[in-house]
HTML snippet that shows the backbone in 3Dmol.js (N, CA, C, O; Angstrom):
<script src="https://3Dmol.org/build/3Dmol-min.js"></script>
<div id="view" style="width:600px;height:400px;position:relative"></div>
<script>
const pdb = `
ATOM      1  N   MET A   1      35.230  22.614  51.654  1.00  0.00           N
ATOM      2  CA  MET A   1      34.391  23.781  51.438  1.00  0.00           C
ATOM      3  C   MET A   1      35.093  24.797  50.523  1.00  0.00           C
ATOM      4  O   MET A   1      34.447  25.460  49.712  1.00  0.00           O
ATOM      5  N   LYS A   2      36.393  24.906  50.660  1.00  0.00           N
ATOM      6  CA  LYS A   2      37.155  25.843  49.832  1.00  0.00           C
ATOM      7  C   LYS A   2      37.045  25.484  48.356  1.00  0.00           C
ATOM      8  O   LYS A   2      36.933  26.373  47.512  1.00  0.00           O
ATOM      9  N   ARG A   3      37.076  24.199  48.037  1.00  0.00           N
ATOM     10  CA  ARG A   3      36.970  23.776  46.646  1.00  0.00           C
ATOM     11  C   ARG A   3      35.639  24.187  46.040  1.00  0.00           C
ATOM     12  O   ARG A   3      35.591  24.654  44.902  1.00  0.00           O
ATOM     13  N   ALA A   4      34.570  24.019  46.784  1.00  0.00           N
ATOM     14  CA  ALA A   4      33.242  24.379  46.274  1.00  0.00           C
ATOM     15  C   ALA A   4      33.163  25.877  46.015  1.00  0.00           C
ATOM     16  O   ALA A   4      32.629  26.297  44.988  1.00  0.00           O
ATOM     17  N   SER A   5      33.676  26.672  46.913  1.00  0.00           N
ATOM     18  CA  SER A   5      33.617  28.123  46.713  1.00  0.00           C
ATOM     19  C   SER A   5      34.498  28.547  45.542  1.00  0.00           C
ATOM     20  O   SER A   5      34.140  29.464  44.803  1.00  0.00           O
ATOM     21  N   ASP A   6      35.635  27.898  45.366  1.00  0.00           N
ATOM     22  CA  ASP A   6      36.500  28.203  44.222  1.00  0.00           C
ATOM     23  C   ASP A   6      35.806  27.858  42.911  1.00  0.00           C
ATOM     24  O   ASP A   6      35.874  28.621  41.948  1.00  0.00           O
ATOM     25  N   ALA A   7      35.139  26.706  42.875  1.00  0.00           N
ATOM     26  CA  ALA A   7      34.432  26.284  41.663  1.00  0.00           C
ATOM     27  C   ALA A   7      33.283  27.233  41.350  1.00  0.00           C
ATOM     28  O   ALA A   7      33.073  27.596  40.192  1.00  0.00           O
ATOM     29  N   LEU A   8      32.541  27.635  42.372  1.00  0.00           N
ATOM     30  CA  LEU A   8      31.431  28.569  42.162  1.00  0.00           C
ATOM     31  C   LEU A   8      31.936  29.929  41.693  1.00  0.00           C
ATOM     32  O   LEU A   8      31.331  30.547  40.817  1.00  0.00           O
ATOM     33  N   THR A   9      33.023  30.390  42.263  1.00  0.00           N
ATOM     34  CA  THR A   9      33.607  31.668  41.852  1.00  0.00           C
ATOM     35  C   THR A   9      34.058  31.610  40.398  1.00  0.00           C
ATOM     36  O   THR A   9      33.793  32.532  39.628  1.00  0.00           O
ATOM     37  N   ALA A  10      34.735  30.534  40.020  1.00  0.00           N
ATOM     38  CA  ALA A  10      35.197  30.389  38.638  1.00  0.00           C
ATOM     39  C   ALA A  10      34.019  30.329  37.672  1.00  0.00           C
ATOM     40  O   ALA A  10      34.060  30.939  36.603  1.00  0.00           O
ATOM     41  N   ALA A  11      32.974  29.600  38.040  1.00  0.00           N
ATOM     42  CA  ALA A  11      31.793  29.494  37.175  1.00  0.00           C
ATOM     43  C   ALA A  11      31.107  30.846  37.030  1.00  0.00           C
ATOM     44  O   ALA A  11      30.670  31.210  35.938  1.00  0.00           O
ATOM     45  N   TYR A  12      31.014  31.588  38.122  1.00  0.00           N
ATOM     46  CA  TYR A  12      30.384  32.913  38.075  1.00  0.00           C
ATOM     47  C   TYR A  12      31.186  33.860  37.183  1.00  0.00           C
ATOM     48  O   TYR A  12      30.609  34.589  36.375  1.00  0.00           O
ATOM     49  N   LEU A  13      32.492  33.854  37.322  1.00  0.00           N
ATOM     50  CA  LEU A  13      33.334  34.727  36.503  1.00  0.00           C
ATOM     51  C   LEU A  13      33.240  34.352  35.026  1.00  0.00           C
ATOM     52  O   LEU A  13      33.229  35.229  34.162  1.00  0.00           O
ATOM     53  N   PHE A  14      33.172  33.053  34.732  1.00  0.00           N
ATOM     54  CA  PHE A  14      33.001  32.611  33.350  1.00  0.00           C
ATOM     55  C   PHE A  14      31.665  33.102  32.804  1.00  0.00           C
ATOM     56  O   PHE A  14      31.599  33.614  31.686  1.00  0.00           O
ATOM     57  N   LEU A  15      30.608  32.947  33.585  1.00  0.00           N
ATOM     58  CA  LEU A  15      29.276  33.401  33.171  1.00  0.00           C
ATOM     59  C   LEU A  15      29.267  34.895  32.889  1.00  0.00           C
ATOM     60  O   LEU A  15      28.702  35.334  31.887  1.00  0.00           O
ATOM     61  N   ARG A  16      29.882  35.673  33.754  1.00  0.00           N
ATOM     62  CA  ARG A  16      29.937  37.125  33.548  1.00  0.00           C
ATOM     63  C   ARG A  16      30.728  37.467  32.292  1.00  0.00           C
ATOM     64  O   ARG A  16      30.364  38.393  31.567  1.00  0.00           O
ATOM     65  N   ASP A  17      31.803  36.734  32.025  1.00  0.00           N
ATOM     66  CA  ASP A  17      32.603  36.978  30.825  1.00  0.00           C
ATOM     67  C   ASP A  17      31.779  36.682  29.575  1.00  0.00           C
ATOM     68  O   ASP A  17      31.804  37.455  28.617  1.00  0.00           O
ATOM     69  N   VAL A  18      31.050  35.565  29.579  1.00  0.00           N
ATOM     70  CA  VAL A  18      30.174  35.238  28.448  1.00  0.00           C
ATOM     71  C   VAL A  18      29.151  36.347  28.254  1.00  0.00           C
ATOM     72  O   VAL A  18      28.931  36.812  27.136  1.00  0.00           O
ATOM     73  N   GLU A  19      28.531  36.764  29.341  1.00  0.00           N
ATOM     74  CA  GLU A  19      27.517  37.814  29.268  1.00  0.00           C
ATOM     75  C   GLU A  19      28.098  39.098  28.674  1.00  0.00           C
ATOM     76  O   GLU A  19      27.470  39.729  27.824  1.00  0.00           O
ATOM     77  N   HIS A  20      29.279  39.479  29.112  1.00  0.00           N
ATOM     78  CA  HIS A  20      29.910  40.699  28.593  1.00  0.00           C
ATOM     79  C   HIS A  20      30.242  40.574  27.109  1.00  0.00           C
ATOM     80  O   HIS A  20      30.063  41.526  26.349  1.00  0.00           O
ATOM     81  N   LYS A  21      30.720  39.414  26.699  1.00  0.00           N
ATOM     82  CA  LYS A  21      31.036  39.215  25.279  1.00  0.00           C
ATOM     83  C   LYS A  21      29.775  39.290  24.426  1.00  0.00           C
ATOM     84  O   LYS A  21      29.807  39.845  23.327  1.00  0.00           O
ATOM     85  N   LEU A  22      28.672  38.744  24.912  1.00  0.00           N
ATOM     86  CA  LEU A  22      27.410  38.820  24.173  1.00  0.00           C
ATOM     87  C   LEU A  22      26.908  40.260  24.100  1.00  0.00           C
ATOM     88  O   LEU A  22      26.371  40.680  23.075  1.00  0.00           O
ATOM     89  N   GLN A  23      27.078  41.005  25.167  1.00  0.00           N
ATOM     90  CA  GLN A  23      26.600  42.384  25.204  1.00  0.00           C
ATOM     91  C   GLN A  23      27.437  43.296  24.315  1.00  0.00           C
ATOM     92  O   GLN A  23      26.948  44.330  23.858  1.00  0.00           O
ATOM     93  N   MET A  24      28.677  42.932  24.068  1.00  0.00           N
ATOM     94  CA  MET A  24      29.549  43.748  23.219  1.00  0.00           C
ATOM     95  C   MET A  24      29.068  43.790  21.775  1.00  0.00           C
ATOM     96  O   MET A  24      29.322  44.763  21.065  1.00  0.00           O
ATOM     97  N   VAL A  25      28.385  42.755  21.338  1.00  0.00           N
ATOM     98  CA  VAL A  25      27.990  42.635  19.933  1.00  0.00           C
ATOM     99  C   VAL A  25      27.122  43.802  19.497  1.00  0.00           C
ATOM    100  O   VAL A  25      27.451  44.488  18.529  1.00  0.00           O
ATOM    101  N   ASP A  26      26.029  44.035  20.188  1.00  0.00           N
ATOM    102  CA  ASP A  26      25.100  45.106  19.812  1.00  0.00           C
ATOM    103  C   ASP A  26      25.079  46.239  20.825  1.00  0.00           C
ATOM    104  O   ASP A  26      24.234  47.131  20.749  1.00  0.00           O
ATOM    105  N   ASP A  27      26.012  46.204  21.780  1.00  0.00           N
ATOM    106  CA  ASP A  27      26.065  47.198  22.848  1.00  0.00           C
ATOM    107  C   ASP A  27      24.730  47.281  23.587  1.00  0.00           C
ATOM    108  O   ASP A  27      24.265  48.364  23.943  1.00  0.00           O
ATOM    109  N   LEU A  28      24.127  46.114  23.809  1.00  0.00           N
ATOM    110  CA  LEU A  28      22.857  46.018  24.523  1.00  0.00           C
ATOM    111  C   LEU A  28      22.974  44.991  25.635  1.00  0.00           C
ATOM    112  O   LEU A  28      23.753  44.043  25.540  1.00  0.00           O
ATOM    113  N   GLN A  29      22.189  45.189  26.695  1.00  0.00           N
ATOM    114  CA  GLN A  29      22.163  44.189  27.751  1.00  0.00           C
ATOM    115  C   GLN A  29      21.410  42.964  27.277  1.00  0.00           C
ATOM    116  O   GLN A  29      20.366  43.071  26.635  1.00  0.00           O
ATOM    117  N   THR A  30      21.945  41.809  27.594  1.00  0.00           N
ATOM    118  CA  THR A  30      21.257  40.556  27.303  1.00  0.00           C
ATOM    119  C   THR A  30      21.605  39.557  28.389  1.00  0.00           C
ATOM    120  O   THR A  30      22.687  39.607  28.973  1.00  0.00           O
ATOM    121  N   HIS A  31      20.693  38.664  28.650  1.00  0.00           N
ATOM    122  CA  HIS A  31      20.912  37.649  29.677  1.00  0.00           C
ATOM    123  C   HIS A  31      20.578  36.263  29.145  1.00  0.00           C
ATOM    124  O   HIS A  31      20.304  35.340  29.912  1.00  0.00           O
ATOM    125  N   SER A  32      20.604  36.128  27.825  1.00  0.00           N
ATOM    126  CA  SER A  32      20.313  34.821  27.236  1.00  0.00           C
ATOM    127  C   SER A  32      21.319  34.520  26.130  1.00  0.00           C
ATOM    128  O   SER A  32      21.876  35.419  25.501  1.00  0.00           O
ATOM    129  N   LEU A  33      21.528  33.227  25.918  1.00  0.00           N
ATOM    130  CA  LEU A  33      22.448  32.788  24.872  1.00  0.00           C
ATOM    131  C   LEU A  33      21.767  32.862  23.520  1.00  0.00           C
ATOM    132  O   LEU A  33      20.550  32.705  23.426  1.00  0.00           O
ATOM    133  N   PRO A  34      22.538  33.097  22.477  1.00  0.00           N
ATOM    134  CA  PRO A  34      21.954  33.089  21.133  1.00  0.00           C
ATOM    135  C   PRO A  34      21.455  31.682  20.791  1.00  0.00           C
ATOM    136  O   PRO A  34      21.969  30.688  21.303  1.00  0.00           O
ATOM    137  N   GLU A  35      20.459  31.617  19.930  1.00  0.00           N
ATOM    138  CA  GLU A  35      19.888  30.323  19.554  1.00  0.00           C
ATOM    139  C   GLU A  35      20.592  29.693  18.367  1.00  0.00           C
ATOM    140  O   GLU A  35      20.622  28.468  18.251  1.00  0.00           O
ATOM    141  N   SER A  36      21.154  30.496  17.489  1.00  0.00           N
ATOM    142  CA  SER A  36      21.777  29.932  16.289  1.00  0.00           C
ATOM    143  C   SER A  36      23.179  29.409  16.607  1.00  0.00           C
ATOM    144  O   SER A  36      23.897  29.972  17.433  1.00  0.00           O
ATOM    145  N   SER A  37      23.544  28.336  15.941  1.00  0.00           N
ATOM    146  CA  SER A  37      24.872  27.763  16.156  1.00  0.00           C
ATOM    147  C   SER A  37      25.968  28.719  15.684  1.00  0.00           C
ATOM    148  O   SER A  37      27.068  28.728  16.237  1.00  0.00           O
ATOM    149  N   GLU A  38      25.666  29.522  14.664  1.00  0.00           N
ATOM    150  CA  GLU A  38      26.651  30.487  14.174  1.00  0.00           C
ATOM    151  C   GLU A  38      26.966  31.537  15.234  1.00  0.00           C
ATOM    152  O   GLU A  38      28.129  31.872  15.455  1.00  0.00           O
ATOM    153  N   GLU A  39      25.938  32.051  15.881  1.00  0.00           N
ATOM    154  CA  GLU A  39      26.150  33.062  16.923  1.00  0.00           C
ATOM    155  C   GLU A  39      26.845  32.455  18.139  1.00  0.00           C
ATOM    156  O   GLU A  39      27.680  33.110  18.764  1.00  0.00           O
ATOM    157  N   LEU A  40      26.511  31.221  18.477  1.00  0.00           N
ATOM    158  CA  LEU A  40      27.195  30.552  19.588  1.00  0.00           C
ATOM    159  C   LEU A  40      28.675  30.370  19.269  1.00  0.00           C
ATOM    160  O   LEU A  40      29.529  30.534  20.140  1.00  0.00           O
ATOM    161  N   GLU A  41      28.972  30.031  18.026  1.00  0.00           N
ATOM    162  CA  GLU A  41      30.366  29.869  17.616  1.00  0.00           C
ATOM    163  C   GLU A  41      31.100  31.201  17.680  1.00  0.00           C
ATOM    164  O   GLU A  41      32.244  31.252  18.132  1.00  0.00           O
ATOM    165  N   ARG A  42      30.468  32.268  17.238  1.00  0.00           N
ATOM    166  CA  ARG A  42      31.097  33.600  17.317  1.00  0.00           C
ATOM    167  C   ARG A  42      31.387  33.977  18.768  1.00  0.00           C
ATOM    168  O   ARG A  42      32.434  34.547  19.076  1.00  0.00           O
ATOM    169  N   CYS A  43      30.457  33.654  19.643  1.00  0.00           N
ATOM    170  CA  CYS A  43      30.660  33.936  21.066  1.00  0.00           C
ATOM    171  C   CYS A  43      31.851  33.138  21.595  1.00  0.00           C
ATOM    172  O   CYS A  43      32.666  33.663  22.354  1.00  0.00           O
ATOM    173  N   ALA A  44      31.950  31.875  21.198  1.00  0.00           N
ATOM    174  CA  ALA A  44      33.074  31.034  21.626  1.00  0.00           C
ATOM    175  C   ALA A  44      34.402  31.623  21.157  1.00  0.00           C
ATOM    176  O   ALA A  44      35.384  31.620  21.900  1.00  0.00           O
ATOM    177  N   VAL A  45      34.430  32.123  19.933  1.00  0.00           N
ATOM    178  CA  VAL A  45      35.653  32.741  19.410  1.00  0.00           C
ATOM    179  C   VAL A  45      35.991  33.990  20.216  1.00  0.00           C
ATOM    180  O   VAL A  45      37.154  34.209  20.554  1.00  0.00           O
ATOM    181  N   ARG A  46      34.991  34.810  20.526  1.00  0.00           N
ATOM    182  CA  ARG A  46      35.234  36.011  21.345  1.00  0.00           C
ATOM    183  C   ARG A  46      35.746  35.641  22.732  1.00  0.00           C
ATOM    184  O   ARG A  46      36.475  36.412  23.357  1.00  0.00           O
ATOM    185  N   MET A  47      35.359  34.450  23.215  1.00  0.00           N
ATOM    186  CA  MET A  47      35.806  33.983  24.529  1.00  0.00           C
ATOM    187  C   MET A  47      37.219  33.400  24.479  1.00  0.00           C
ATOM    188  O   MET A  47      37.804  33.084  25.514  1.00  0.00           O
ATOM    189  N   GLY A  48      37.765  33.259  23.258  1.00  0.00           N
ATOM    190  CA  GLY A  48      39.117  32.747  23.133  1.00  0.00           C
ATOM    191  C   GLY A  48      39.203  31.281  22.763  1.00  0.00           C
ATOM    192  O   GLY A  48      40.291  30.705  22.737  1.00  0.00           O
ATOM    193  N   TYR A  49      38.063  30.674  22.477  1.00  0.00           N
ATOM    194  CA  TYR A  49      38.040  29.278  22.049  1.00  0.00           C
ATOM    195  C   TYR A  49      38.100  29.241  20.532  1.00  0.00           C
ATOM    196  O   TYR A  49      37.448  30.044  19.864  1.00  0.00           O
ATOM    197  N   GLY A  50      38.871  28.322  19.988  1.00  0.00           N
ATOM    198  CA  GLY A  50      39.017  28.218  18.541  1.00  0.00           C
ATOM    199  C   GLY A  50      37.732  27.815  17.860  1.00  0.00           C
ATOM    200  O   GLY A  50      36.870  27.169  18.455  1.00  0.00           O
ATOM    201  N   ALA A  51      37.616  28.203  16.610  1.00  0.00           N
ATOM    202  CA  ALA A  51      36.413  27.869  15.837  1.00  0.00           C
ATOM    203  C   ALA A  51      36.502  26.466  15.292  1.00  0.00           C
ATOM    204  O   ALA A  51      35.582  26.006  14.615  1.00  0.00           O
TER     205      ALA A  51
END
`;
const viewer = $3Dmol.createViewer("view");
viewer.addModel(pdb, "pdb");
viewer.setStyle({}, {cartoon: {color: "spectrum"}});
viewer.zoomTo();
viewer.render();
</script>
């Protein structure tokens, strides 16, 4: 049971981090991923993943 809760916690924190990085772009609330591959790549870079 501990493993499942750890995995859910990690996934939730990752989701919140993605959401915050997306909101930083235009300083607006958003709850959806960008549709263009360019914007998704920019988000990945902001998350610390290489381009």
